[in-house]
Structures are given as C-alpha cells and as structure tokens.
N, C-alpha and C positions, 0 to 999 in steps of 0.2 A: 504494500500500500504506500501511497505517497502522502506527505503532510498536507493538511487542509488549510485554507484561509482561517485565521484565528477567529474571525467573526462568526463563522459557521461551523467551526471545528466540532463542537459537541452535538449540534444538530445532525451533521452528516454521520458522525459515529453512532448516534441513536438510530438513524434511519438504516444503518448497516447492521443493526442488532448487536453492537459491541457489548459483550457480557461483563466487562471489567467492573469490579466493585472497588470503591475507594474507601479507605479507612483512615481516620484522622486521630491525632492525639488529643485534640480539643475541638469544639465546634468552630465553624467559620465565624469570623467577625462580621462577615457580609450578611449573615442571616441571624441577627441577635435576638429578635423579639417576635418572630413569626413561628411557623411550624418547625423550622429548622433550628430552634433555640438550642436543643441538646443533641442534634443529629451529628453523629460522628461516622456514619456510614452512608455512602451516596452511590447511586447508580448513574450511568451515563445519561439517560433521559432526565433524571432529576437535575443533574448539572446543566444540561441544555436549557431547561426551564429557568434555572437560577440565572444563567447568563442573559437570557432574553429579558427577564424581569429587571435585572440590573441595567441592561441597556436602556430600557424604558425610563428608569429612574434618572440615569445620567442625562438622557436627552431632555427630560423635564427640567433638569438643573442647568441646561444650556449647552451641553456637549453636542456639537454637530460636526459635519464634515470639515476637516482641517483644524478644528479646535484641539487644544491640548488638555488632557485630563491628568493631573498629577495625583499619584497614589503614594501616601506615606503613612504607615500604620504599624501595628505590632506584626511580627513575623508570622506569616501563614501562607499556605498555597492560594488562598483567595486573592492575593495580589494578582495572580495570573488570570483568575476568573474575572476580576474587575477589568483587567487589561483587555481580555477577549470581548467583554461587553462594550468597552470604549471603542474598540475597532469595529464592532458591529454597528455602533451609532455613527461611524464615519470619522471619529475623533482619533487622536494620537495619544496613547497612554504614555505617561512618564513615570517610571517606577523609581522611587527614592526610598532608601533604607530608613526606617524609623530609628535605627541605631546611630544615625549621624547627629552631631551636636546641633542645637538650634541655629547657631550662627552659620554653619555650613549649609543647612537646609534652606535658610533664607537666601543665601547666595544662589543656590541651584534653582529655587523657585523663581527668583527674579530673572534668571537667565532663560528659563523655559516659559515664563509668563502664562500660566495655565488659565483657561476659562473656568475650569472646575477643579477644586481640590478635594480629594477623598481622604479623610484622615480619622483620627480618634481623639478622645479627650486627653489621653496621656501625652500625645505629641504636642497638642495645642497648649497644654498646661505646663510643659517643662520650662519654658521661658516666655511668659506673656509679652515681654518687651520685644521679642523677635517678631511679633505680629504676623505669624505665618498665615493666618486666615486672610489677612489683608492682601496677600499676593494673588488671590483669585477673585473673580466676580461672584462665584458661589462656592461656599465651603460646605461639604456634606460630611456629617459626623456619623461614624459607625459606633456600635456598642449598645449597651442598654439604654432604653429611652429614659428621659429625665431632663433636668435642667441643662441647657446648652450654653456654650460660650456665645456672647453677643455676635450677631451678624452671621450665624451659621444655621444650617437646617439639618434635621435628622433624616437618615435614609428612609425611615418608615414613612415620613411625611411625603415622600416622592413615589411611594409604591402605587401600583395600579395603573400607571401610565402605559400606553401601548408600546409594543416593541417597534423601534424605529428602523430596523435594518432588515437584511444586511446592506451595507454600503460598500460596493467594490471600489478599489482605488488602483491607480497606476503602479506597476511593479517597482518603479523607481521613486515613488513618493514616500515620505516618512511613514513607517508602520508603527514603530515603538521606539521610545527613548529610554535608555538605561544609563547607568553610571559606573565608572571604574571604582575599585575598592577604596581608594583614598588613603593609602598607607603613608603618603608623603605630604598630605595637606587636603585641601578641598577637592573632592572627586571631580572628574571631568564627565560631563554629559556626553553620551554617545548615541547618535541617531542611526537606527537600522531601517532598511527598507524590506519590502516583500522579497525582492531579488536577493539581497544579502542574507536575510534571516531564514526565509522559507526555502527559496530555490537552492541556495548554496550550503547553508548550515543544516537545516532540518532535513532536507531531502537526503543528504549524505548519510545521516544517522538512521534513516529508515531502511537502509540496505541490509539484507539478511546476512550478516557476517558470521561465519562459523564460530562457535564457542562463546562469542561475546554478544551476539544479537539477542534481543528479547524473543521469547517463545510464548505461545498461548497458555502453556501450563506453568508459567513463571509467576512468582510473587516478588514484586519489586518494592524495595524499601528506599525512600528518598528522604534525606535530612539535609536541608539546604537553607540558604538565605534567599527567600523568594522575591526579594526586591531586585535581585541582580539578573543580568542578561542570560546567564546559563539556564535559568529555570523557564523562561518564556520559550526558549528553543526546546527544552525538555518537554514542556507541556504540549508543544506542537508535534512531538514524536512519540512519547511513551504510550499514550492512549491509542494511537494509531496501530501500534504493534499488538494491542489487545491482550495484554497479560491477564491472568486470572484475577490477580489482586494487585492493587497499588496502595501502599501504606505510606503516609506522609507524617513526618515528625517536625513540628515547628519549634520545639523548645530544647531538645537535646539533653534532657535530664535523665540520667541513667535509671532512676527508679520508675519513672513513667514510661520511658522508651522500652524498658525491659518487658513490661506488660504488653505493649503494642507489638513488639517483635515476637513474643511467644504466642500471641493470638493468631498471627499469620507469619510463620517462620519464612524469612526471605530466601530466595535463590539468587537474586541479584541485588546488590547494595550500591547506592550512590550517595555520598555524603561529603560535607565539607571536611577538609583536613582537621580543623579544630573539633568537629563532632566526632571524628574517629578517635581523637585523643581522649575526649571526655567519656566516650562510651567504651573505651578499651577495658575497663574492669570487668565488663560483662563477658569478655572472651575467656576469662580465667575460671569461669564456673564449669563444673563438670557437665551440666545440662545447658550449656551456653546457647543462646538463640541464633547463632550464626552457623549451626551445624550443617545446614543444607545449602549454604552459599557456594556457587561455582564461580561467580565473578564479582569483584569489588571494583568500583569506579571512583576515581578521585580527580578533582580539578581545582582550580583557584590558586593553590599554593603547594609548597613542598610537603610531603609526608615522609617522616624519617624512618629508617630501617626497623627499629624495634616495634613501631606501630604496625607496619606492613606485616612483619613476621608474626605478630600476635594474631592478627585476623586470619592469615593464611593457615596458621596452625589450628585455629578454632573450628574450622569446617571439616566435616568428615568426607567431603568430596575428594576424589582421588587426585585430581590435578587442577586445583583452583588457580585462577588468574587474578592478578591485581593490575588494572589498567590505569596508568597515570597519563592524564592529558595536560599538555602545556599550551597555553594560548593567552589571549587577552580579550577584554570586552569588545575591542575594536575589530578583532580578527576572527574570533572563534578559535577552535583548536588548530594548532600548527603542527604539533608532533604528538605521537602516542608512544609510550613505553610500556612493556609488559613485564611484570615481575612474578616469579614463581617461588615456591618454598626453597628451591635450590639456589636461586639467584640472590636471595636475601639472607641465606643461612650465615651464621657466624663462621668466620674464618677459623681453620684448625689451630692457628697460632695465636688466636685471641685478638688479632688486630681488628680495628673497627671497620664496619661495612658502610658504604655510601651508596645512595641512589640518585646521584646527580645526572645520570644519563637519561636524556629525555626521549630517546628513540630517534626515529627518522621522520622527515616531513611527511605529511599526509599525501599518499600517492595521487598524482594527477591533480592535486588541489593546491599545493603549497610549494614554494621555493624559498630557500633560505641562503643567506650569505653572511659571513663575518667580515667586518671592515675595521680599519683603524679609526678610533673615535675622532682623531684630529684631522685626518686627511680624507676619510671615507674611501680609501683605497682598499681592495680586498687583501686580507692577510693570509699567509700560508695555512694549509690544513693543520689543525691541532693548536694553532696560535690563538690566544684570547683576543676577542674583538667584539665590537658592537654588533648585535644580531639584527639584520634587516630581513624582511619577508615580502613575498608577493603572493597575494591570494585574491580571488574574485569575491570572497566573502567580506572583504574590508568595508567597514561602515563608512559612509561618505562624509561625515561631519562631526564636529564638536559643537553643538548648539551654544551660541553665545561666546565661543572662543575660536573663531575661524583662523586667526593668526597662529594660535597654538597648534591647530591641526596642520596648517601649512608647514610649520617648522619641522614636523615629523615626517613629511613626505620628501622623498629624494628621487625624483623622476617617477618610475614605476614601483619603487621600493618604499616600504613603510618601516620606520624605526621603532623597534620594540622597546628600546631603552634598557635592554638586558645585555650583560656581558657573558659571553660563553665561547666555547670552541666548537668547530665543526670538523669532524674527522674526514679522511679520504672516502670512507664509505657513506658519508652523509649524516652519520649519527651526531647528535647535538649533546653537549654537556654544558649545563648552566652553572655559572660561577656566582654571579650576584646581579642585583640591579645596578646600573651604572652609577646612580647617585650614592650607593653604598660601597662601591668596589675599591679595594686597596690593591694596587698592582702587586702581583706575586703571592696573593693570599685570597682565599675564598671563604667568606663568612658562612655560606651555606654548607660547604664541605666540612668545615670545622664543627658546625652544629650537628651534622649527621654523625660525626665521629664521637662527639661528646655524648649524644643521646645513646649511642650504642654502648658506651663505656660507663654510663651512669644509670643503672636500672631504676633508681628512685626518681629520676627526672621525668616530669610530664612533658617538658619542652625545654630546649636550650636555644638561646638567641645570642648571637655574637655581633657586637656593634663595632665596626671599624671607625677609627679616629685618625685624623691627619698627623697628630704630634704625640701619640701615645700608643701603647700596645692595645690591640683589640680587647674590648670589654665583654666578658662572658656574663650572661644573665641566665641563671638556672632557675626554672620554675618547678616547684615541688608541691605536693598536696598540702603540706603543713608549713611551707615557707622556710624550712630548715634543710641543711645539708651537712653531713659528716665531713670535716676537713680532710680526714684520711681518704675518703672516697674521691674527693676532688683531686687530691695529690696523685692518686693512682691513675685517674682518668687523664690528667694533664700531661703525664709523662709521655714523651715522644711526640707531642703535638707542637705546632708552632708556638712561639712565646705569646702567652696571654696574660692579661692583668688578673688580679685576684677577682674571683667571681662575686657577683651580687646575687643573693638568693631571695626569691620572692614567691608568693602564692599566685595562683592562676588569676584571681580577680585584680591583682595589682598591676597587671600588664595592660596598657591601652591597646584596644583592638578595633578592627573594622567590623562591619556587619557580617562579613564572611569569616571572622575569627582571625584574620591576618594581624600580625603584630604591627602596630604603627611605630616604626623604628625611630623616626625623628622625635616624636613626643616622649618616647621611652628614654632616648638618649638625653634629651633636655632634662627630664625629671631626675635622671641619675647623675648627670655631670654639669647641668646648668648651661650646656651648649648644644646647638643643633648642627654644628659644623661637621660635615662628612667628608669623605675622601674623593667623591665624584663631583661632577659639575652640576648634576641635576637638570641639565638643559632639556632632557627628553622624558621627564616624568609626566 
C-alpha cells in the first residue's frame, strides 16, 4: 500500500477495512469531555470520525485553506490527529513541542503567525507574560471544561460544526511545519510539502523490506515526542501497513508503560533514545515485556552500546535487529545502521564498545560527502569533515528564517552541521556536531566508551571546551558515583576533567530527550563557549 493524503488518511483506511486497534497510555487531550473522556482504545473508523469532527471545529475557529494552525500541548499522539484535521480543512499545521520554554514558543509562534492556536491551560499558564494566546486570532483550549484564560475558546464550544474537507493542495505547497530539536538554542521551523513528506519520506517507508517491514500480525509499540517531524511521517505509514495492534506511550514512565506493554507485548518497538534509557529497567525482569520483539527502531539521537545490548538480550527472538536511523528534521533519514547481539557484544579484552557507525546512505535516495569546514573542498576517505547531503526529501524552507536556510545550502548540497568520516565503502561514522567538535577528539565516542565502562551510569555527556580538558557529566539514578568506578573507567581514555555527577532531572533536555549541551555547559562552568563555530546549527 502507498501512504495517503493526511486529510483523508483514516477515512481511506476505514473504507479499506483496516483492522488495526490503537491502545493509549492515557486518553487523548483532543476528546476530554465527550464520549471519549476515558477511551484508551480506538479503532480506525473511530479515529476517522474524530479527525472529521476536529476538522469541523478548526474550520469554525477560522482555519481555512492556506491558514496556519499551531499545535502546542502536552505530549500525545493526538498532535498528529489534530494535524490531519488541519490538513483536511485546507490549513497548514505547525507542530510545536509543549516542552519548549515560553520565550522560545513565543518566538516560533511569531514566526509562523498562526490563524488558530490549539493548546492547553498548562502551556498558557506557564508564563502569562509571554502572551502566547495573543499570537493567534483564535486560541482553542483542550482539556477539561471550566474557566478559560481570557480571549480563548474551549474545543467543546466548537463541536458540531460540519466537516469542511477534504481540501486537496498542490504537491509543492506547504503541508506541515515542524521544528528541529533545539539543542543549541531556539529551534528552527521546518516546512515540508506533500512531495517531500509523503512522496519521498513516507512512501519509502511503506516498502515491504524483509525482516524490518511491518506485518499484519505485528504489535507495534511507539514512544515518541509527537510534536516532532518523525511522528507525522510515522502516522502516514504505520496504519497503512495495518499491524494488528499499535500501542502509543506519551509519558515514558516505567510503571505505567510496563502495564501497557504487557497488555499487548510488542514485536516491533520504536522509541526515543531517552525513552529507551528510562525504560531499560524493564529489560532486566525475568518476565520482561520485550520478549517477542524482533526489531527495535531508534532515531533522533545516539543510543549507547549498553542500552542496545540490554534490549537485544531481553527478547527471546533468535536474531533480533536494532535499526539506528540518522537524519534531520530537514532531510528525513540519511543513513541506516543495523546492530545485532554480536555487533554490540562486549569485547573479550574488556575494552569499550562504540556504535558511532551510522551505516551507509539510503540506496537511491541519498548522497553524502565530507568536506573541509573552511574550504568546503572534499576530504580524503576516512578524514573528519563536515557532512553534506543530497536528497529529494529536503524540506524547502525555514519559515521566518530564509537567510539561515540559504546559509546551509551549497549548490545542490545541504549542510548537516555534523562532523564525521566517510569510508571508501561509503559507511559514515559520526564524531560530533560541528558546534561541539574538538579536533582530534570525539565527544560522542568518549560517551559510548564511558557508558560501556560505567554500568551504574544512565547516561554520560562529554562537553568539549576550547581552553580546558573535556568535561564529563555522569548521570546516575541517585546522582552519586563511586570515585573508584570513575578511576577504573577513565583509565586508557583521552584526558578528561574530573566528572560532574548529577541525577536525570538535573540535565536540561529537549522535547525528544536530547541533552541541551550549551545550557548544561553554562550551568556547570558559567560559559557557553564551545570548540566549533556554530555557523550551521
């Protein structure tokens, strides 16, 4: 099957008799006070009706062809259902993470200038001075009915309006606006079209690839940040493959996720790297809920060897795979790497394992080259350089920041802002973001090695500094670390400063769980000065 237009996706799946059942860790925010108040199980026809009803409500709020509908709320898959409804009404959904600080949200809302803002009381009340509701002509509030902030309307008050769609649009017209993770500051808005998102990204994923493609008897578990670009593409693909069950986790809490997983044990798992880290204790149980998994999928950020190893060991499947995708909001996936139990096994001599190999470019879809950051001339195979890519899936614009977009284009090539090496066989090894890169040293590789040598670490972050040794930050469950453990782990590694040991919640993160390195560096050292130029962040 091929991916459908987002505005008619669930209608066409319902017409085709798609039997997939959807299971939630909590009810949708989109249906807070009607029949769906406590619903955590949905069928395709029920989702189709919900999208049509939401499209009617958005149209009544003023969302029409070409208008923008900003969505910023608590994390849940209904981000994408609201986006589908906006597309159905002819509008352009703009998905913004509710995890962003109010000042960053205000900047992004001003750049996208929405006709309608769909949000919740928590987002609006976080910093009233930011006046987020003032960025749109109509602000629609989700959640329980009750007193509303001034100048807003509750979703229930817009119910009952007729379905306005579907509204077809040109393949090269804006379809959806998402944003980058924002690890280095205010995120960039990224505009995708039907051609880039549906024709090039989603259609590629619907191909029946042996071993990793979804099957009709699969149970798919997804734990993501639903405000980001990956999930809108996933939504256009996963239901089309019609697995038996799709289970969606919005919170990533081990105690509640465990119940969700046990109710419908997954055969395929896709999750944020940070979610894999937080749910890792579940893999250590004798009756762990990952016993039937044949494929794990990870995107957004690096996952370190001990985490990969834990999940591959947890399943009873004979030859499970871990698929690591590397790409960006602007490009979609650029490479895929596959890890097995053997490839991430501990070395016999006890040396640390790394998983910095990103695999090869997506066949027939992507070309990569490494260039000197100063001259942009190609560097020899295996030499660190700035990674450029060519892909037909490249989004066409940064809304509100056209000059920034232009600065990252070099003829037909797009600057990823990452430093890495490309071997003679085309395989890619990632070293660091350019803004964080210290020549002759890789923070990411050092993090891999430290995590492999520190079993008590939930995560290790290494921060490069221009005039001092790299600063290691070790994240543990209780914020403590035995000095003897650190001494053993640091032996044989490049010179590092004494570690800072913190708990998980002490690390500033993006909505996808990525570490915000600049704020962390400033918090620990009082400086945000890094080793790179930051010209292409």
